[in-house]
C-alpha positions as CSV (number, residue, x, y, z in Angstrom):
1,N,51.3,-34.9,48.0
2,L,52.6,-31.6,46.7
3,P,53.0,-32.8,43.1
4,S,49.4,-34.2,43.2
5,C,48.1,-30.8,44.5
6,D,49.9,-28.9,41.7
7,F,48.5,-31.3,39.0
8,T,44.9,-30.8,40.3
9,T,45.3,-27.0,40.5
10,C,46.5,-26.9,36.9
11,H,43.5,-28.9,35.7
12,I,41.1,-26.6,37.6
13,V,42.7,-23.6,35.9
14,N,42.4,-25.1,32.5
15,I,38.8,-26.1,33.0
16,A,37.9,-22.7,34.3
17,G,39.5,-21.1,31.2
18,W,37.6,-23.5,28.9
19,I,34.3,-22.7,30.6
20,K,35.0,-18.9,30.2
21,A,35.8,-19.3,26.5
22,F,32.6,-21.4,25.9
23,L,30.4,-18.8,27.6
24,Q,31.9,-16.0,25.5
25,K,31.3,-17.9,22.2
26,P,28.3,-16.5,20.3
27,K,25.3,-18.8,20.2
28,K,23.4,-19.5,16.9
29,R,19.9,-18.1,16.8
30,T,17.3,-20.4,15.3
31,N,13.7,-20.0,14.3
32,L,11.0,-22.5,14.9
33,S,12.0,-24.6,12.0
34,G,15.6,-24.9,13.3
35,R,17.2,-22.8,10.5
36,S,20.0,-20.5,11.5
37,L,19.1,-16.8,11.7
38,N,22.7,-15.5,12.2
39,N,23.1,-14.6,8.6
40,A,19.5,-13.7,7.9
41,V,18.6,-10.3,6.7
42,E,15.4,-8.9,8.1
43,S,12.9,-7.6,5.5
44,P,9.3,-6.5,5.6
45,S,6.7,-9.2,5.1
46,S,5.6,-9.4,1.5
47,F,3.7,-11.6,-0.9
48,S,5.2,-12.4,-4.3
49,L,3.3,-12.2,-7.5
50,P,3.7,-14.8,-10.3
51,P,4.9,-13.9,-13.8
52,L,2.4,-11.7,-15.6
53,V,0.6,-13.3,-18.5
54,T,-0.9,-11.3,-21.3
55,S,-4.7,-11.2,-21.2
56,S,-6.9,-10.3,-24.1
57,C,-9.5,-7.7,-23.3
58,S,-12.2,-6.5,-25.6
59,P,-12.0,-2.7,-26.3
60,A,-15.0,-0.5,-26.5
61,S,-15.4,1.6,-29.6
62,N,-13.4,4.8,-30.1
63,L,-11.0,4.1,-27.1
64,A,-8.2,6.5,-26.7
65,V,-6.1,4.4,-24.3
66,S,-4.6,1.1,-25.4
67,P,-3.9,-1.7,-22.9
68,K,-0.3,-2.7,-22.0
69,Q,0.8,-5.9,-23.7
70,V,3.1,-8.0,-21.6
71,S,4.9,-11.1,-22.9
72,S,3.8,-14.3,-21.3
73,T,7.4,-15.3,-20.9
74,S,8.5,-12.1,-19.2
75,Q,9.5,-12.5,-15.6
76,V,8.1,-10.0,-13.1
77,N,10.0,-10.2,-9.9
78,T,8.1,-7.5,-8.0
79,S,7.0,-8.2,-4.5
80,I,4.2,-6.2,-2.9
81,S,5.1,-4.8,0.5
82,E,2.5,-5.7,3.1
83,S,2.4,-2.1,4.2
84,I,1.2,-1.1,0.7
85,R,-1.2,-3.9,0.2
86,W,-2.7,-3.6,3.7
87,S,-3.2,0.1,3.4
88,K,-6.7,-0.8,2.2
89,L,-9.1,-3.3,3.7
90,Y,-9.7,-5.1,0.3
91,D,-7.8,-5.8,-2.9
92,V,-10.9,-5.7,-5.0
93,C,-14.6,-4.6,-4.6
94,I,-17.1,-6.5,-6.8
95,C,-19.9,-4.2,-8.0
96,H,-22.9,-6.2,-9.3
97,N,-26.6,-6.6,-9.3
98,E,-28.0,-9.1,-6.9
99,G,-29.5,-11.1,-9.9
100,D,-25.9,-11.9,-11.0
101,L,-24.8,-13.1,-7.6
102,E,-24.2,-16.7,-8.7
103,F,-21.5,-15.6,-11.2
104,V,-20.0,-13.2,-8.7
105,E,-19.8,-15.8,-5.9
106,K,-17.8,-18.1,-8.3
107,L,-15.5,-15.2,-9.1
108,V,-14.9,-14.4,-5.5
109,S,-14.3,-18.0,-4.6
110,Y,-11.8,-18.2,-7.5
111,L,-9.9,-15.1,-6.5
112,E,-9.8,-15.9,-2.8
113,S,-8.4,-19.4,-3.5
114,Q,-5.5,-18.1,-5.6
115,P,-1.9,-18.1,-4.2
116,E,-2.2,-14.3,-3.7
117,H,-5.3,-14.8,-1.5
118,F,-7.1,-11.7,-2.9
119,R,-9.3,-10.0,-0.4
120,C,-12.7,-9.4,-2.0
121,F,-15.5,-7.2,-0.9
122,L,-18.8,-8.9,-1.6
123,Q,-21.7,-6.8,-0.5
124,P,-24.2,-9.6,0.6
125,R,-21.4,-11.1,2.7
126,D,-19.3,-8.2,3.9
127,A,-21.7,-5.2,4.3
128,A,-22.4,-4.2,7.9
129,L,-26.0,-5.1,8.8
130,G,-28.0,-2.0,9.6
131,S,-25.7,0.4,7.8
132,A,-27.0,2.7,5.1
133,I,-26.6,1.4,1.6
134,V,-24.9,4.6,0.4
135,T,-22.4,4.5,3.2
136,E,-21.6,0.8,2.5
137,L,-21.1,1.4,-1.2
138,C,-18.9,4.4,-0.7
139,D,-16.8,2.7,2.0
140,A,-16.4,-0.4,-0.2
141,V,-15.0,1.7,-3.1
142,Q,-12.7,3.8,-0.9
143,N,-11.4,0.8,1.0
144,S,-10.5,-1.3,-2.1
145,H,-7.5,-1.1,-4.4
146,C,-9.5,-2.2,-7.5
147,W,-13.1,-2.4,-8.6
148,V,-14.7,-5.0,-10.8
149,L,-17.9,-3.8,-12.4
150,L,-20.0,-6.7,-13.7
151,I,-21.8,-4.9,-16.5
152,T,-25.0,-6.8,-17.3
153,P,-28.6,-5.7,-18.3
154,K,-29.6,-5.9,-14.7
155,F,-26.6,-3.8,-13.7
156,L,-27.6,-1.0,-16.0
157,T,-31.1,-0.8,-14.6
158,D,-30.0,-0.9,-11.0
159,P,-29.6,2.7,-9.6
160,W,-27.3,1.4,-6.8
161,C,-25.0,-0.3,-9.3
162,R,-24.7,2.8,-11.4
163,Y,-24.1,4.9,-8.2
164,Q,-21.2,2.6,-7.2
165,M,-19.8,2.8,-10.8
166,H,-19.8,6.6,-10.6
167,Q,-18.2,6.5,-7.2
168,A,-15.4,4.4,-8.6
169,L,-14.9,6.7,-11.6
170,T,-14.8,9.7,-9.2
171,E,-12.3,8.1,-6.9
172,A,-9.8,7.4,-9.7
173,P,-11.1,8.4,-13.1
174,M,-8.0,7.5,-15.1
175,A,-6.2,5.0,-12.9
176,N,-4.9,2.4,-15.4
177,G,-6.3,-1.1,-14.4
178,R,-7.9,0.0,-11.2
179,T,-11.5,0.0,-12.6
180,I,-12.1,-3.4,-14.4
181,P,-15.4,-3.5,-16.4
182,V,-16.6,-7.0,-17.1
183,L,-19.2,-7.2,-19.9
184,K,-21.6,-10.2,-19.6
185,D,-24.7,-11.1,-21.6
186,M,-24.7,-7.8,-23.3
187,D,-24.0,-6.3,-26.8
188,R,-21.0,-4.1,-27.2
189,K,-23.2,-1.2,-28.3
190,D,-24.8,-1.2,-24.8
191,Y,-21.5,-0.7,-23.0
192,P,-21.9,2.4,-20.7
193,K,-20.7,5.6,-22.1
194,E,-19.1,6.6,-18.8
195,L,-16.7,3.7,-19.3
196,R,-15.8,4.2,-23.0
197,C,-12.2,5.2,-22.1
198,I,-11.6,1.9,-20.4
199,Y,-11.1,-1.5,-21.9
200,Y,-13.4,-4.2,-20.7
201,I,-13.3,-8.0,-20.3
202,N,-15.9,-9.8,-22.4
203,V,-17.2,-12.9,-20.7
204,M,-17.1,-15.9,-23.1
205,T,-16.3,-18.5,-20.5
206,W,-16.1,-17.9,-16.8
207,E,-12.7,-19.7,-16.6
208,T,-11.1,-17.3,-19.1
209,S,-12.7,-14.2,-17.8
210,F,-11.7,-15.0,-14.2
211,K,-8.1,-15.5,-15.3
212,Q,-8.1,-12.1,-17.1
213,I,-9.5,-10.4,-14.0
214,K,-6.8,-12.0,-11.8
215,E,-4.0,-10.9,-14.2
216,T,-5.4,-7.3,-14.3
217,L,-5.4,-7.2,-10.5
218,I,-1.8,-8.5,-10.4
219,R,-0.7,-5.9,-13.0
220,Y,-2.3,-3.0,-11.0
221,L,-0.7,-4.1,-7.7
222,Q,2.7,-4.5,-9.3
223,E,2.5,-1.0,-10.8
224,L,1.3,0.3,-7.4
225,C,4.3,-1.2,-5.8
226,E,6.7,0.2,-8.5
227,N,5.2,3.7,-8.3
228,T,5.3,3.7,-4.5
229,S,9.0,2.6,-4.4
230,K,9.9,5.4,-6.9
231,T,8.4,8.1,-4.7
232,D,10.0,6.8,-1.4
């Protein structure tokens, strides 16, 4: 029986060694989709912006600043860090008169349905009930990256709209692309004097103007990312 005992002992030793080696072998980590994470590089969450397309904006008379022209074929590979984007509650605040709400609701629906999922502040929807109007208007401006000013005849006669416009100009008087005037149902000569240093988007068709607004938002967010990365 001795040879049989030696044979069994040998096998037990071999099996024990194999088990030890197996337990020491690193296991592959996988995520919920089953993809291996062993070679993955962790990076902050971000949303990618599509290639920037040139938009044609109508300049006001005697403008000193010319808009940046970007080729429609140029590839912009910038990604916006979530920490930068989420530093403010909204990507854009829509400043408008309540009589232009139908147009504004279409704009907000368009922007929020885009791949970038722009976060829009729409006062009738997002203002806190019971809060003071002045407080809400100021908070909306300060908590938004960009401001769309829907300039219409009703806007110019609305003291709250003009107040919000002045708040935006005070917050960032010369920020390129941050204030976006949109001229609708108005003559060029009636364009507010306070905005004469800023190019505006002239509404011909809502589809075209919405696309121009989107491209302007993308351009500003890209420049914000680039400028922030340079200072880090």
